[in-house]
Structures are given as structure tokens and as C-alpha cells.
C-alpha positions in Angstrom: -6.4 10.8 -34.4 -5.0 12.2 -31.0 -7.3 11.5 -27.8 -8.0 14.5 -25.8 -10.4 13.1 -23.2 -10.3 10.2 -20.8 -12.5 8.3 -18.2 -12.2 8.8 -14.6 -13.8 7.9 -11.3 -14.9 11.4 -9.6 -17.1 12.4 -6.5 -18.4 15.9 -5.9 -19.1 15.4 -2.3 -17.8 13.3 0.6 -19.9 10.4 1.5 -20.5 6.6 0.6 -19.4 4.5 -2.4 -22.4 5.7 -4.2 -20.8 9.2 -4.4 -18.7 7.8 -7.1 -19.4 8.4 -10.6 -17.7 8.0 -14.0 -16.7 11.5 -15.6 -15.1 12.5 -19.0 -11.8 14.6 -18.1 -9.3 16.2 -20.3 -6.3 14.2 -20.8 -3.2 15.6 -19.1 -0.1 16.2 -20.6 3.2 15.4 -18.9 5.2 18.4 -17.7 9.0 18.5 -16.9 10.4 15.2 -15.6 6.9 13.7 -15.8 5.5 10.7 -17.6 2.2 10.3 -19.1 0.9 6.5 -18.3 -1.9 4.8 -20.1 -3.3 3.1 -17.0 -4.0 -0.7 -17.2 -4.7 -1.2 -13.4 -5.1 0.7 -10.2 -4.9 -0.8 -6.7 -7.5 0.4 -4.1 -6.3 1.1 -0.5 -8.0 2.1 2.8 -6.9 5.5 2.3 -9.0 5.8 -0.9 -12.5 5.0 1.0 -11.3 7.1 4.2 -10.8 10.2 1.6 -14.0 9.2 0.1 -16.0 9.6 3.0 -14.4 12.4 4.8 -12.2 15.1 4.8 -8.3 13.9 5.1 -5.1 15.2 3.3 -7.0 16.2 0.0 -8.9 19.4 -0.5 -12.8 19.5 -0.9 -14.0 17.5 -3.8 -14.5 17.1 -6.7 -11.5 14.9 -7.0 -10.2 11.8 -8.5 -8.7 9.1 -6.0 -6.2 6.5 -6.5 -2.1 6.5 -6.1 -1.4 3.0 -7.6 -0.5 2.7 -11.2 0.3 0.0 -13.5 0.5 0.8 -17.2 2.3 1.9 -20.3 4.2 5.0 -20.8 2.2 7.0 -23.9 4.4 10.1 -23.6 7.3 11.8 -21.6 7.9 15.4 -20.5 11.3 17.2 -20.7 14.4 15.9 -19.1 13.1 12.1 -18.8 15.8 9.5 -19.6 14.6 6.7 -17.7 11.7 5.7 -19.7 10.2 6.1 -23.3 6.8 5.4 -25.1 5.6 2.0 -24.8 7.6 1.1 -21.6 5.5 -1.1 -19.1 5.6 0.6 -15.6 4.5 0.4 -12.3 4.4 3.2 -9.5 3.0 5.2 -6.7 1.8 8.8 -7.3 3.1 11.2 -4.5 1.1 10.7 -1.5 -1.1 12.1 -0.6 -1.4 15.2 -3.1 -0.9 13.1 -6.3 -3.9 11.5 -6.2 -5.7 10.8 -9.6 -4.7 6.8 -10.6 -8.5 5.9 -11.0 -8.4 7.2 -14.5 -7.7 6.0 -17.9 -4.6 8.2 -17.9 -2.2 10.0 -15.3 0.7 11.8 -15.1 3.4 11.7 -12.4 7.2 12.1 -11.7 9.2 9.7 -13.8 11.2 8.7 -10.6 7.8 7.8 -9.0 7.9 4.6 -11.2 10.0 1.6 -11.9 9.8 -0.9 -14.8 6.9 -3.5 -14.3 8.0 -6.6 -13.1 7.5 -9.3 -16.0 6.5 -11.9 -13.4 3.4 -10.1 -12.7 0.2 -9.1 -14.6 -0.8 -5.4 -14.9 -3.5 -6.4 -12.0 -1.2 -7.9 -9.7 1.5 -5.0 -10.4 -1.4 -2.4 -9.7 -1.8 -3.9 -6.4 1.9 -3.5 -5.1 2.9 -0.1 -5.2 1.2 1.8 -1.9 1.0 -1.0 0.3 4.4 -2.5 -1.1 6.2 0.9 -0.3 4.5 1.1 2.9 5.9 -2.3 3.9 9.1 -1.7 2.7 9.9 1.9 4.1 8.4 0.4 7.4 10.4 -2.6 7.7 13.8 -2.2 5.9 14.1 1.9 5.7 12.7 2.5 9.3 13.4 -0.7 11.2 16.1 -2.2 9.1 14.8 -5.6 9.8 17.9 -8.5 9.6 18.4 -11.8 9.5 17.1 -13.7 12.5 14.9 -10.8 14.0 11.5 -11.6 15.4 9.1 -9.4 13.3 5.4 -9.1 14.4 3.0 -8.0 11.6 -0.7 -6.8 12.5 -3.3 -7.5 10.2 -1.2 -10.0 8.6 -3.8 -10.9 5.5 -4.6 -7.0 5.0 -3.1 -5.2 2.2 0.1 -3.8 3.8 0.4 -6.8 6.0 0.3 -9.7 3.5 3.2 -7.7 1.7 4.9 -7.1 4.9 5.4 -10.9 5.9 6.8 -11.6 2.6 9.1 -8.7 2.9 10.3 -9.6 6.5 10.5 -13.2 5.4 12.9 -12.1 2.2 14.9 -10.2 4.9 15.4 -13.4 6.9 13.3 -12.5 10.1 11.0 -14.9 12.0 7.8 -13.5 11.1 4.9 -13.6 13.4 1.4 -12.5 12.0 -2.1 -11.7 13.6 -5.0 -12.7 11.6 -8.6 -13.9 12.2 -8.6 -18.0 12.1 -10.2 -17.9 8.5 -6.8 -16.3 7.1 -4.5 -18.4 9.0 -3.7 -20.6 5.8 -3.2 -17.5 3.7 -0.7 -16.0 6.1 1.3 -19.1 6.5 1.2 -19.7 2.8 2.8 -16.3 2.7 5.7 -17.4 4.8 4.7 -16.6 8.4 6.6 -18.9 10.9 3.8 -18.2 13.4 0.0 -16.8 13.1 -2.0 -15.7 15.9 -5.7 -15.5 16.1 -6.3 -12.1 17.4 -9.9 -12.8 18.2 -9.0 -15.8 20.6 -6.0 -14.8 22.1 -4.2 -11.7 23.8 -1.6 -11.2 21.4 0.7 -9.1 24.3 0.1 -12.2 26.7 1.4 -14.8 24.0 4.0 -12.8 22.0 7.4 -11.5 23.7 10.9 -10.4 23.0 10.1 -9.1 19.4 12.7 -6.9 17.4 10.0 -5.1 15.4 6.5 -4.8 15.4 4.6 -3.1 12.1 1.3 -1.7 13.5 -1.1 -0.5 10.9 -4.3 -0.3 13.4 -3.3 2.4 15.7 -5.2 3.2 19.1 -5.0 0.7 21.6 -3.1 -1.8 19.6 -0.1 0.1 19.9 -0.2 -0.2 23.7 -0.4 -4.0 23.1 2.2 -3.6 20.6 4.7 -2.1 23.2 4.1 -5.2 25.7 5.5 -7.5 23.0 8.8 -5.7 22.2 12.1 -5.9 23.8 14.1 -3.2 25.1 15.8 -1.6 21.8 12.9 -2.8 19.5 11.1 -0.8 17.2 7.5 0.2 16.8 6.4 1.3 13.4 2.9 2.8 13.3 1.1 3.8 10.2 -1.5 5.7 12.0 0.4 7.9 14.4 0.6 7.8 18.0 -0.6 9.5 20.8 1.6 11.1 23.7 0.9 8.3 26.3 2.2 5.4 23.6 5.2 7.6 23.2 6.0 8.3 26.8 5.5 4.6 27.3 7.8 3.5 24.6 10.5 5.9 25.9 10.1 4.5 29.3 10.5 0.9 27.8 13.7 1.8 25.6 11.7 1.1 22.5 12.0 3.5 19.4 8.4 4.7 18.2 8.3 5.7 14.6 4.9 7.2 12.9 5.5 6.8 9.2 3.7 8.0 6.1 4.3 6.4 2.7 6.5 8.6 0.3 7.0 7.9 -3.5 10.1 6.2 -3.9 12.1 5.1 -7.0 14.7 2.9 -5.3 12.0 1.3 -3.2 10.0 0.6 -6.2 12.9 -1.0 -7.8 13.5 -3.1 -4.9 9.8 -4.4 -4.9 10.2 -5.2 -8.3 13.4 -7.3 -7.7 11.5 -9.4 -5.0 8.7 -9.8 -7.5 10.9 -11.1 -10.3 12.6 -13.3 -7.8 9.3 -14.9 -7.0 9.6 -13.7 -3.0 6.8 -11.2 -3.5 3.4 -11.3 -4.9 0.3 -9.5 -4.0 -2.8 -11.3 -3.5 -5.7 -9.9 -5.4 -9.0 -10.3 -3.6 -10.9 -9.1 -6.5 -10.6 -6.9 -9.8 -13.5 -4.5 -11.0 -13.8 -2.5 -14.1 -13.3 1.2 -13.6 -17.0 1.7 -13.9 -17.3 -0.3 -11.3 -15.3 1.5 -8.6 -18.2 2.0 -6.2 -18.6 -1.8 -5.7 -14.8 -2.1 -4.9 -15.4 0.6 -2.2 -18.2 -1.0 -0.8 -16.4 -4.3 -0.2 -13.3 -2.3 1.0 -15.5 -0.6 3.5 -16.2 -3.9 5.3 -12.6 -4.1 6.3 -12.5 -7.6 5.8 -10.9 -7.9 3.0 -7.6 -10.4 2.5 -5.0 -8.9 0.1 -5.9 -6.1 -2.4 -8.8 -4.7 -4.2 -7.7 -3.6 -7.8 -9.6 -1.6 -10.7 -8.6 -2.9 -14.0 -8.8 0.2 -16.1 -8.3 -1.4 -19.1 
């Protein structure tokens, strides 16, 4: 019997975690150059709870959130040669308008996916795409981190940060991470050479001559980040940057790059390679059934989760 419907977590209004509810939707059909994936797991990211609560890049609800996917190819559309039914894949749906991964099935461009690393479970692989691609595109594509460089990663125990520490270390960098004292052992275990308690020390006072800063915090943090950089360094902001920061960066001779993650086949292959080599592994802070997405969102809303939250869809 052909499956024609699927479960998904949707919302009709913006608001707190309680607005999320399970719905039955028509199962999508892959179009040209698309694959249909039976979702096994889907990661949660801050952009999920932000879009749940207030107007962001997406149109008004109803909508299904989620960009991270790990699962099994169910069917392929015309022109797809990379994958076939039964292949295990993971990837990020095009951000931001490709949302919809918090469901039993999803369609997306074939080249937004890569073969799932055998070294990772579906839950681990589902935690990796959006945060991993953000870290990869920031440190490798944007900043071109090289061996011996000093890299400062803010929120080093967070979703992007804990992966950025591992990626920078794999690139041969000297990695400095900021984290609360409770997460110092975790960050050191990921490979950080130095860990600073941002609550007990002024990072701008104790860190100097950094080549690259990855800043997922924005606001005043960007000004503190500028103080740590050498002339010729790179500041990558994940939350944009105001004119004052841009002017100060230019005056200091620092390149300021405000980036937004993109679906990226080559990037996914790179992440998969690191995972297979054992140099990149997501920390899963918690795994929840699809129907308990609201519980995961409530935990994410606290802003104090180390690693990633994941929905185990199947």
C-alpha cells in the first residue's frame, strides 16, 4: 500500500513551544533534481525557536520548521544520479525557505545532501548539517583557517561552537574557546587549546593577536571580538553587524564578514569526511520523539544547551 500522508510538527501562530502541534499532511513528491527522504532524525537549531516565536525569514504560519535531515532516500525525481532509493543520506534543506524537516518525509535538492557517514548514527548525523555547515563555511570558506593560526570561537559549547572548535583543530589551528565554567571540560575534550570563562574574565583583555574570530553572539560581543584580533585578521559574525562595528573593523584593518549558512553539497562531503576520520562528532544534548518537539523547543529556549538537540523522527 502506497503511503500518501505523513506526520509533521506544525504551528498556526507565532508563540511559545505550546503552539507546536502534530498534524497529518500529504506526503511530498520529489520534483526535478529532488530526492524524497524518509526522515530518521532532524536537528534543532536556534533559528527554529526564533522562527517559531517571531517573524523571521519565513512567511506567516502555518509552517513546518526544521532544516537538518538524516534519513533514507525513498524516491528520486527526474535527473537525479547521485542517489537512489535505500541510500542513507544527510543534509541541510536550502536555508531559509526550504524549511520542513520536522516531518516523516521531506523533499529537497539532491545536491543539498551527501552520503551519511557510517561512523555516525542517524541522530548524530541529524545534528550536524546546519550547525556544521555554518562552522565550515565560516572557518574554511570565509576565513580560510590555516595551520598555526589562532582562532577564537565564542560560545564554544553551543551548537555551532562545539563543531567549530573541532573543525578549526582539524585545520591545524590553535583554538581558544569561550564557555561557562561548567562546560570547560567538554570544550577541552573537543580539542580546544585554551578555554576562557566569559563570566569571570573579559575576553577582550585576556586574548590578543587572534587571526580569526567566529562570533555567533552579535551585538556588543562583536566589539569585544575586534579587540582580540590582529590587523589583517578576520571577524566572522553569524548575526550581522552594525555600521559602528564595520567602521571600527575597517579602521583596525580587520575583515568583517557577516554570513548566512547555505545548502552546500561540497561542504556536506567535507563534514562527512571529517566524521568518518573521527575528527568531527556532534554532541547530542538530548533526543526527543517528533511528537515531543515542544519539549525540545522549551529546552532550546533556555539558551544554555551544550551541543545539539535532535528530534528522533523514526
